[in-house]
C-alpha positions in Angstrom: 30.0 -228.9 -231.7 31.9 -227.3 -234.2 35.1 -228.9 -234.7 37.6 -226.6 -236.0 41.1 -227.7 -236.8 43.1 -227.9 -233.9 46.4 -229.3 -234.5 48.4 -229.5 -231.5 51.2 -227.6 -230.5 53.4 -227.4 -227.1 54.5 -223.6 -226.2 55.9 -222.0 -223.6 57.7 -218.9 -223.5 57.8 -216.6 -226.7 57.8 -218.4 -229.8 59.8 -216.4 -232.8 58.4 -213.9 -234.5 57.6 -215.2 -237.6 54.8 -217.4 -236.5 53.9 -214.6 -233.5 53.7 -212.3 -236.7 51.5 -215.7 -238.9 49.2 -216.1 -236.1 47.9 -212.3 -235.8 48.1 -210.9 -239.6 47.2 -214.2 -241.9 43.8 -213.4 -240.5 42.9 -209.7 -241.7 44.6 -210.7 -245.0 42.3 -213.8 -246.2 39.6 -212.0 -244.6 36.4 -213.5 -242.9 35.5 -216.9 -243.5 33.5 -219.4 -241.2 34.4 -222.0 -239.9 32.0 -225.8 -241.3 30.9 -228.4 -239.5 32.6 -231.7 -239.6 31.6 -235.2 -239.2 34.2 -236.3 -237.2 35.3 -240.2 -238.2 38.1 -242.5 -239.0 37.9 -244.9 -241.7 39.0 -248.4 -240.5 37.5 -251.3 -242.5 34.5 -250.6 -245.6 31.1 -249.2 -243.6 28.1 -248.2 -245.4 28.8 -244.5 -243.6 32.2 -244.5 -245.1 31.6 -245.1 -249.0 32.8 -241.5 -250.2 36.0 -242.2 -248.1 38.5 -242.1 -251.4 42.2 -244.3 -251.1 45.1 -244.5 -253.4 47.4 -245.8 -251.6 46.6 -249.3 -252.0 46.6 -249.6 -255.6 48.0 -247.1 -256.7 44.6 -245.4 -258.0 41.1 -243.8 -256.7 38.6 -246.2 -255.1 36.4 -246.9 -252.5 37.6 -247.6 -248.9 35.6 -250.9 -248.9 37.0 -252.1 -252.1 41.0 -251.6 -251.5 42.7 -254.9 -251.6 45.0 -254.7 -248.1 44.1 -254.2 -244.8 43.5 -250.0 -244.0 43.1 -247.1 -241.7 42.5 -244.2 -243.2 42.6 -241.5 -240.6 40.9 -238.3 -241.9 41.6 -234.7 -241.1 38.4 -233.9 -239.4 39.6 -236.1 -237.1 42.9 -234.9 -236.7 41.3 -231.6 -235.9 40.2 -233.4 -233.1 43.0 -233.9 -230.8 46.4 -232.0 -228.9 48.8 -233.7 -231.4 52.0 -233.0 -231.2 53.5 -235.4 -234.6 52.1 -238.0 -236.7 53.6 -240.4 -234.5 50.8 -239.5 -231.6 48.6 -239.6 -234.7 48.8 -243.1 -235.8 50.0 -244.6 -232.1 46.0 -246.2 -231.9 46.1 -247.6 -235.1 45.5 -251.1 -234.6 49.0 -253.6 -235.4 50.6 -249.9 -234.6 53.4 -249.7 -231.7 54.9 -246.3 -231.2 58.3 -246.7 -229.3 59.3 -244.5 -226.2 61.5 -241.4 -227.7 64.4 -242.2 -228.2 67.4 -241.1 -226.0 68.7 -238.8 -228.7 66.4 -236.7 -230.1 63.6 -237.1 -228.4 61.8 -238.8 -231.6 59.5 -242.1 -231.3 59.9 -244.7 -234.2 56.8 -246.4 -235.1 56.6 -250.4 -235.5 54.2 -252.1 -237.7 53.3 -255.8 -237.3 56.2 -256.8 -235.9 58.5 -254.7 -238.4 60.4 -251.8 -237.2 60.2 -248.1 -239.2 62.9 -249.5 -241.3 60.3 -251.7 -243.0 57.7 -248.7 -243.0 57.6 -247.2 -245.6 56.3 -243.2 -245.3 55.2 -241.2 -248.0 54.1 -238.1 -248.6 51.1 -237.0 -251.4 53.1 -240.5 -252.9 56.0 -239.4 -252.6 58.1 -241.3 -250.0 60.5 -239.5 -247.7 63.8 -241.2 -248.1 66.2 -243.4 -245.3 67.9 -240.2 -243.4 69.4 -242.8 -241.1 72.0 -243.5 -243.8 73.8 -240.6 -242.8 73.1 -240.8 -238.8 74.8 -243.3 -236.6 74.8 -244.5 -233.1 71.3 -243.8 -232.4 70.9 -240.6 -233.8 68.4 -241.2 -236.4 65.4 -242.6 -234.7 62.8 -241.3 -235.7 63.6 -238.9 -238.1 61.4 -240.1 -240.9 58.0 -239.4 -238.6 59.8 -236.2 -238.2 60.2 -235.5 -241.3 56.0 -235.5 -242.2 53.5 -232.4 -242.4 52.6 -230.7 -239.7 48.8 -232.1 -238.7 47.2 -229.1 -240.1 48.2 -229.2 -243.4 47.1 -232.9 -243.7 44.1 -234.0 -246.0 44.2 -237.7 -244.0 46.6 -239.8 -243.9 46.0 -244.0 -245.1 48.0 -247.1 -243.3 48.4 -251.0 -244.9 49.8 -252.7 -242.6 50.8 -255.4 -244.9 53.5 -255.4 -247.4 53.0 -253.8 -250.4 56.7 -254.1 -252.0 54.7 -255.4 -255.1 53.4 -251.7 -255.6 55.8 -249.8 -253.8 59.4 -251.4 -254.2 62.2 -252.5 -250.9 61.3 -250.2 -248.1 57.5 -250.8 -247.6 58.1 -254.7 -246.9 56.4 -254.2 -243.4 53.3 -252.0 -244.7 52.9 -247.9 -245.7 51.9 -244.5 -244.4 51.0 -242.5 -246.8 50.5 -238.7 -245.5 48.1 -236.7 -247.9 48.0 -233.0 -247.2 45.2 -230.7 -248.8 45.0 -229.6 -251.9 44.9 -225.4 -252.9 41.9 -223.9 -251.7 40.3 -222.2 -253.8 40.2 -219.1 -251.4 42.9 -217.4 -249.0 41.8 -220.1 -245.5 44.5 -221.4 -242.9 45.2 -221.7 -239.8 47.8 -221.5 -236.4 48.1 -223.5 -234.1 49.7 -222.7 -230.6 50.1 -225.1 -227.3 52.7 -225.7 -224.2 53.1 -229.2 -222.2 54.5 -228.7 -218.9 55.8 -232.1 -216.4 54.1 -232.7 -213.6 57.9 -234.5 -212.4 60.6 -231.3 -212.5 63.0 -233.9 -214.6 61.1 -234.2 -217.9 61.6 -230.9 -219.7 58.6 -228.6 -220.8 57.7 -228.3 -224.6 56.0 -225.7 -226.7 55.4 -225.5 -230.5 53.8 -223.3 -232.8 51.9 -224.6 -236.2 50.4 -222.4 -239.3 48.7 -223.4 -242.7 48.0 -221.1 -245.1 46.5 -221.5 -248.4 44.6 -220.2 -251.3 45.1 -218.7 -255.6 47.5 -216.6 -257.0 45.6 -217.0 -260.2 41.5 -217.9 -260.3 41.4 -221.6 -261.0 44.9 -221.5 -262.3 47.8 -221.0 -259.7 47.8 -221.8 -255.9 49.7 -221.6 -253.3 50.1 -223.3 -250.1 52.7 -222.4 -246.9 53.0 -225.0 -243.8 55.5 -224.8 -240.7 56.1 -225.9 -237.4 58.4 -225.1 -234.6 58.6 -227.5 -231.8 61.3 -227.2 -228.6 61.5 -229.3 -225.8 63.9 -228.6 -222.7 66.4 -232.1 -221.6 65.3 -234.7 -219.8 66.9 -235.6 -216.5 68.0 -238.9 -216.1 70.4 -242.8 -214.4 70.3 -244.4 -218.0 72.5 -246.5 -218.1 74.3 -245.4 -214.6 75.1 -242.3 -216.0 74.0 -240.5 -212.4 73.0 -236.5 -214.0 73.5 -237.4 -217.4 71.5 -235.2 -219.0 69.3 -235.7 -222.9 68.9 -233.8 -225.4 67.1 -230.4 -225.6 65.9 -230.6 -228.7 64.2 -227.9 -231.5 62.8 -229.2 -234.8 61.7 -226.8 -237.1 60.3 -227.1 -240.7 58.7 -224.3 -243.1 57.5 -225.7 -246.8 55.4 -224.6 -249.8 53.2 -225.5 -253.0 53.0 -224.2 -256.0 50.2 -225.8 -257.5 49.4 -224.8 -261.6 46.8 -225.7 -263.4 48.0 -226.0 -266.8 44.9 -226.7 -269.0 41.2 -228.6 -267.6 44.3 -231.4 -268.6 47.2 -230.9 -266.3 48.9 -230.0 -263.7 51.8 -229.0 -261.9 53.0 -229.2 -259.0 56.1 -227.9 -257.3 57.2 -227.8 -253.4 60.0 -227.1 -251.2 60.4 -228.1 -247.9 63.3 -227.4 -245.4 63.1 -229.8 -241.8 66.2 -228.6 -239.2 66.5 -230.8 -236.1 69.3 -229.5 -233.3 70.1 -231.1 -229.9 72.4 -230.7 -227.7 73.1 -232.0 -224.4 74.9 -231.0 -221.3 76.3 -233.9 -218.9 76.2 -232.8 -215.0 78.1 -235.9 -214.3 81.7 -234.8 -216.2 80.5 -231.1 -217.2 80.9 -232.9 -220.7 79.2 -230.9 -223.9 78.1 -232.3 -227.1 74.9 -231.7 -229.8 74.4 -232.6 -233.0 72.6 -231.4 -236.8 70.1 -232.5 -239.0 68.7 -230.7 -241.5 66.4 -231.8 -245.3 65.8 -230.3 -247.8 63.2 -232.1 -250.2 62.5 -230.9 -253.6 59.8 -232.0 -256.0 58.1 -231.4 -259.5 54.7 -233.3 -260.0 52.9 -234.0 -263.6 48.8 -235.1 -263.7 48.1 -235.6 -266.9 44.4 -236.7 -268.0 45.1 -238.0 -272.2 41.9 -239.4 -272.7 40.0 -242.2 -273.1 40.3 -242.7 -269.2 43.9 -242.7 -268.7 45.6 -241.0 -265.8 49.3 -241.0 -265.4 50.8 -239.3 -262.5 55.0 -238.4 -262.8 56.8 -236.9 -260.4 60.6 -236.2 -259.6 61.5 -236.1 -255.8 65.6 -235.0 -254.5 66.0 -235.2 -250.9 69.5 -234.1 -249.2 70.1 -235.4 -245.5 72.9 -233.5 -243.8 74.6 -234.9 -240.3 76.9 -233.4 -237.9 78.0 -234.2 -234.9 80.7 -231.9 -233.3 83.7 -232.2 -236.3 82.1 -235.2 -237.9 79.8 -234.5 -240.8 78.2 -237.1 -242.9 75.3 -237.2 -245.5 72.5 -238.7 -247.7 71.1 -237.3 -250.9 68.4 -239.5 -253.0 67.0 -239.0 -256.6 63.4 -240.8 -257.0 61.7 -240.6 -260.5 58.8 -242.4 -261.0 55.8 -242.5 -263.1 52.3 -244.3 -263.1 49.3 -244.5 -265.3 46.2 -246.3 -264.6 43.2 -247.3 -266.9 39.3 -249.5 -266.8 39.3 -252.0 -269.6 35.6 -253.5 -269.1 35.9 -255.0 -266.0 39.9 -254.5 -265.4 41.4 -251.6 -263.8 44.8 -251.2 -264.8 47.9 -250.1 -263.2 51.8 -249.0 -264.8 54.8 -248.0 -263.9 58.2 -247.1 -264.0 60.3 -246.2 -260.8 64.1 -244.8 -261.1 65.7 -244.5 -257.4 69.3 -242.9 -257.2 71.1 -243.0 -253.6 74.8 -241.9 -252.3 75.5 -241.5 -248.7 78.9 -239.3 -247.2 80.8 -240.5 -244.8 82.5 -239.0 -241.9 86.3 -239.7 -242.0 86.8 -241.2 -238.9 83.5 -244.0 -239.5 86.4 -245.5 -243.1 89.9 -246.6 -243.8 92.0 -243.9 -245.2 92.4 -245.7 -248.6 88.7 -245.8 -249.0 86.9 -243.6 -251.1 84.3 -241.8 -248.3 80.7 -241.4 -251.3 79.0 -244.0 -251.7 76.4 -245.1 -254.6 73.8 -247.0 -255.3 71.1 -247.1 -258.1 68.3 -249.1 -259.6 65.2 -249.2 -261.6 62.0 -251.1 -261.6 58.4 -251.7 -263.4 55.4 -252.6 -261.8 51.6 -253.6 -262.8 48.3 -254.1 -261.2 45.8 -255.5 -262.2 42.0 -255.2 -260.0 39.7 -257.9 -261.9 36.0 -257.0 -260.8 34.8 -261.2 -261.2 31.9 -260.3 -260.0 30.1 -256.9 -258.7 30.6 -258.3 -255.8 33.9 -260.4 -255.5 37.4 -258.4 -257.1 40.4 -259.7 -257.5 43.6 -257.8 -257.6 47.3 -259.2 -259.2 50.4 -257.4 -258.8 53.9 -257.5 -259.9 57.2 -255.6 -259.4 60.3 -256.5 -260.8 63.3 -254.5 -259.4 66.5 -254.3 -260.7 69.4 -253.2 -258.3 73.0 -252.6 -259.7 74.2 -253.9 -256.4 72.0 -257.3 -255.8 70.7 -258.0 -259.0 67.0 -258.3 -260.5 63.7 -259.7 -258.4 60.2 -260.4 -258.7 58.0 -259.7 -255.7 54.2 -260.6 -256.5 51.0 -259.8 -255.2 47.3 -261.7 -255.0 44.9 -260.3 -253.1 40.3 -261.1 -253.1 37.5 -258.7 -251.7 34.4 -260.0 -251.5 31.3 -258.2 -250.3 28.7 -262.0 -249.3 26.9 -258.6 -248.5 25.6 -254.8 -248.0 27.2 -255.1 -244.5 29.8 -258.2 -244.3 33.0 -258.4 -246.7 35.8 -260.7 -246.2 39.4 -259.3 -247.8 42.7 -261.6 -247.8 46.1 -262.7 -249.7 49.6 -263.2 -249.8 52.5 -260.7 -250.5 55.6 -260.6 -250.7 58.5 -258.0 -249.2 61.8 -257.4 -249.9 64.2 -255.1 -248.8 67.8 -254.7 -249.1 70.3 -253.3 -247.3 71.4 -249.7 -246.2 74.3 -248.9 -248.0 76.6 -248.6 -244.9 75.4 -252.0 -244.3 76.6 -253.2 -247.4 80.0 -251.8 -246.7 82.5 -254.0 -244.8 84.5 -251.0 -244.7 82.2 -249.0 -243.0 82.6 -248.8 -239.1 79.7 -246.8 -237.7 80.2 -245.9 -234.0 77.4 -247.9 -231.4 77.2 -248.1 -227.9 77.6 -244.3 -227.0 81.0 -244.5 -228.1 82.4 -247.9 -226.5 82.1 -249.6 -230.1 81.4 -250.3 -233.8 78.7 -251.3 -235.9 80.7 -252.8 -238.9 79.0 -253.6 -242.6 79.0 -256.8 -244.7 79.4 -256.8 -248.4 78.2 -260.6 -248.1 74.6 -258.8 -246.6 71.6 -260.3 -248.7 68.8 -259.0 -249.2 65.9 -260.2 -246.6 62.6 -261.6 -247.7 59.1 -262.1 -246.2 56.2 -263.7 -247.2 52.6 -262.0 -245.6 49.5 -263.9 -245.7 46.1 -261.8 -244.0 42.8 -262.5 -244.0 39.9 -260.3 -242.2 35.8 -260.0 -242.2 34.1 -256.8 -241.8 30.4 -255.9 -240.5 28.2 -253.4 -239.8 25.4 -253.1 -238.1 22.7 -250.9 -238.5 22.6 -248.6 -235.2 26.3 -247.8 -235.9 28.2 -250.7 -234.7 31.1 -251.6 -236.5 33.5 -254.4 -236.0 36.6 -255.3 -237.8 39.3 -259.0 -237.4 41.8 -259.9 -238.8 44.7 -262.7 -238.6 48.3 -262.2 -240.5 51.0 -264.8 -240.7 54.7 -263.8 -242.1 57.7 -265.7 -242.8 60.8 -264.0 -242.8 64.1 -265.4 -244.0 67.5 -263.6 -244.1 66.8 -260.8 -241.4 69.5 -258.4 -241.1 71.5 -258.1 -237.2 74.6 -258.0 -235.6 76.7 -260.6 -234.5 80.4 -259.4 -231.9 82.9 -260.9 -233.7 86.0 -258.6 -231.3 85.3 -257.9 -227.7 88.8 -256.2 -225.5 89.9 -253.6 -223.5 89.7 -250.1 -224.4 91.6 -248.7 -226.9 92.5 -252.5 -227.8 94.1 -252.4 -231.7 92.3 -255.4 -232.6 88.8 -253.6 -232.1 90.6 -250.3 -233.4 90.4 -248.8 -230.6 87.0 -250.0 -228.8 86.1 -252.6 -226.7 84.3 -254.4 -229.1 83.0 -254.1 -233.1 79.8 -256.1 -234.2 79.0 -257.3 -237.9 76.0 -257.2 -240.1 74.9 -261.0 -240.4 72.5 -262.4 -242.1 70.0 -264.6 -239.8 68.0 -267.6 -240.8 64.6 -268.0 -240.9 61.1 -266.6 -238.6 58.2 -266.2 -237.7 55.4 -262.9 -237.1 51.8 -263.7 -236.2 49.1 -261.6 -235.3 45.6 -260.7 -234.6 43.8 -257.2 -235.4 40.3 -256.6 -234.0 38.6 -253.1 -234.3 35.2 -251.6 -233.0 33.7 -248.7 -233.9 30.0 -247.8 -232.2 28.8 -243.9 -232.6 25.7 -243.8 -230.0 23.9 -240.3 -229.5 26.6 -238.0 -228.4 28.9 -240.2 -228.2 31.6 -242.1 -230.3 33.5 -245.0 -228.7 36.3 -246.3 -230.6 38.6 -249.6 -229.3 40.8 -252.5 -231.5 43.1 -254.8 -230.3 46.0 -256.3 -231.3 47.8 -259.3 -230.8 51.4 -260.2 -232.1 53.9 -263.3 -231.5 57.5 -263.8 -233.3 59.7 -266.0 -232.5 63.1 -267.3 -234.5 62.6 -270.6 -236.4 65.9 -271.5 -237.8 69.6 -270.3 -237.0 71.3 -269.0 -234.5 68.4 -267.7 -231.3 66.3 -270.4 -232.9 62.8 -270.3 -230.2 63.7 -266.5 -228.9 61.4 -263.5 -229.9 62.1 -262.0 -233.0 61.3 -258.2 -232.1 61.0 -257.1 -228.2 57.2 -255.3 -229.3 54.3 -255.7 -226.5 52.4 -259.1 -227.4 49.1 -257.4 -226.1 48.5 -253.9 -226.7 44.6 -252.4 -225.7 43.2 -249.2 -226.9 40.0 -247.4 -226.5 38.6 -243.9 -226.6 35.6 -242.6 -226.1 34.7 -238.7 -227.0 31.3 -237.3 -225.9 29.8 -233.9 -227.5 28.3 -232.3 -224.4 27.3 -228.9 -226.3 27.8 -227.6 -229.9 30.9 -226.3 -228.5 31.9 -228.6 -226.1 33.6 -232.0 -226.3 35.4 -234.1 -223.4 37.0 -237.3 -224.8 39.7 -239.6 -223.0 41.6 -242.2 -225.0 43.0 -245.2 -223.1 46.1 -247.5 -223.8 47.5 -251.2 -222.3 50.4 -253.1 -223.1 52.2 -255.7 -222.1 55.0 -256.1 -220.4 58.2 -256.5 -223.3 62.2 -256.4 -223.2 63.3 -252.7 -223.8 67.0 -252.9 -223.7 67.0 -249.7 -223.0 65.9 -250.0 -219.2 67.9 -250.6 -216.0 66.3 -254.1 -215.8 66.1 -254.8 -219.4 62.5 -255.1 -219.4 59.5 -252.7 -218.9 56.5 -253.9 -217.0 52.9 -254.3 -218.4 51.6 -251.0 -218.2 48.0 -248.7 -218.6 48.1 -245.4 -220.1 44.9 -243.2 -219.1 44.6 -239.9 -221.0 41.9 -237.1 -220.9 40.6 -233.7 -222.4 38.1 -231.0 -223.1 37.6 -229.2 -226.3 36.0 -225.7 -227.0 35.2 -224.0 -229.4 34.6 -220.0 -228.3 33.7 -218.4 -231.3 33.1 -219.8 -235.3 37.1 -218.6 -235.7 38.7 -220.3 -232.2 39.0 -223.0 -229.8 40.8 -224.3 -227.4 42.7 -227.5 -226.1 43.4 -228.2 -222.0 44.4 -232.1 -221.8 46.5 -233.8 -219.1 48.2 -236.9 -220.2 48.8 -239.9 -218.2 46.2 -239.8 -215.7 48.0 -241.9 -213.0 50.9 -240.8 -213.5 52.5 -244.7 -214.6 56.1 -245.0 -215.3 57.5 -248.0 -216.9 61.0 -248.6 -215.9 61.8 -246.8 -218.9 64.8 -243.2 -218.7 63.2 -241.7 -221.3 59.7 -242.0 -220.9 57.2 -238.8 -219.7 54.8 -238.8 -216.6 52.0 -236.9 -215.9 51.7 -233.6 -218.0 49.3 -231.0 -218.9 48.9 -229.8 -222.5 47.0 -226.2 -222.7 46.4 -225.5 -226.2 45.4 -222.2 -228.7 43.5 -222.9 -232.2 42.4 -219.2 -234.8 41.4 -220.7 -237.8 40.3 -218.4 -240.8 
């Protein structure tokens, strides 16, 4: 079938005028443009049919996916277009080693864990530029999933590169668990775009329905010199009625997320390019408690501006430099807090004989602004911290089939001093169809600003307690070992197997240091105070297996993740390091019934796990099945009909979604 880029959205009722007008007018302004036949493919591991897949995240320079020194998944834009994805988190939920948490109780946003490490250990990048740590501005659970919500809409994405395992040697402190790099589409040489409208409705009246719209427009302003891309999205979801936490009739937050971005690309000459980008995001929520009639709401605004300079300056030298500024404002009633980050980064790539070298510099300046009730009166509510780093990577092609990558990063933090993070990785193409990969890498993560100051008190437990910072905190460190193998058959069958072992020290956790009745002066007027502390040691082990098979009109995909963790020293020794399921199995099947019709299905199994957000404290094992059809009405218009959670499975989570119906329509030009 002709697979248009039919990203998903949910639409119920009427969309704002700017979205409706865009959908009607943009195709007319752009003129006619036929859709192209785009082969769907998700590149998980080296394969001969994927030799044209070029990645940049693993070393900081372009290379073929089979040569990447990391366990890596590449999700192409064509593959994203095949599913009605509501967000980037939906795209990532079937990646091996990735576990998507249930939507948060306050913002409706899920969080991402990778190889047993929470979202705070996973660095989000957009075109290689980091998405800042917005949880510095928020508190009491309101920041959950925020970083994921700042990513571009699926219609603007060229591909997503996912690296599982520490990449601190290249990207620094925020990448101790892995990296997700969302690479957007380049500005088109002719005007083109698309718009998607859709709606999701739930069978259970206690679950809120949602609607959404997206658009993407790109084209030249001056041929071969100046181009413009515009993109935006709107997502609105009604609140869910539930009794989580014993609050009968408690109404979850209604949620509205809006995003609008623009990118201006200027080709100065054949060797230089400047790109300017500005994106604004607004995430607002409101709630009403049916029990006491109370109302409340929050608003999280983000502004991100960047300038990127790309230079080819002869003799094979390629330099990319960017300046990225991000600002997040959090408003909850009369309390307001905020976070700012300035990031300057420059790296140069050069090939010398059998050596591919990358040298770089990184500078980061952070600032948080706290609400007055979170700090003592005599403490400055504004906190700042800066750090700089230099890094180097050398991919040494020992032979045509064996490459060894060595990386080293030196960080200097004004609070925590200096630290060196190494990486060593090997890739051996044993034959044209069989590849071995493996290596060892370090992870390093400094505490958040609010965690590292004993003067900061963060509201917790729905206002019943405080989370207190700790000036004595030390950075977290980890060492990751992994080995993997990939095999591709002649008939379209691809198999992959990776095992990893992570040793973790100085894990930041919380200890209860004060308990008493509500209003107790010893606990600052609340029931308890918990303080951030460093735990001793832990181990994380796992296995990731993948299978991809294309036969006839069918494409089959499967992956299995086994993960186990335990605290090996200190309080809680022998207990689990995290609350993630031990077993996760994903299955997908696509049937291209005709040139215009595709039928698809996804299934996911998760074993039982602990979950403090539930009434019982755990979530039982469960399997979720999704089914859908995509249909191309013509070269410009396609539609999607899908049923999620077909069996209406419930797994004792107050915020889980039952069976729901999605209907979407995409126009491409």
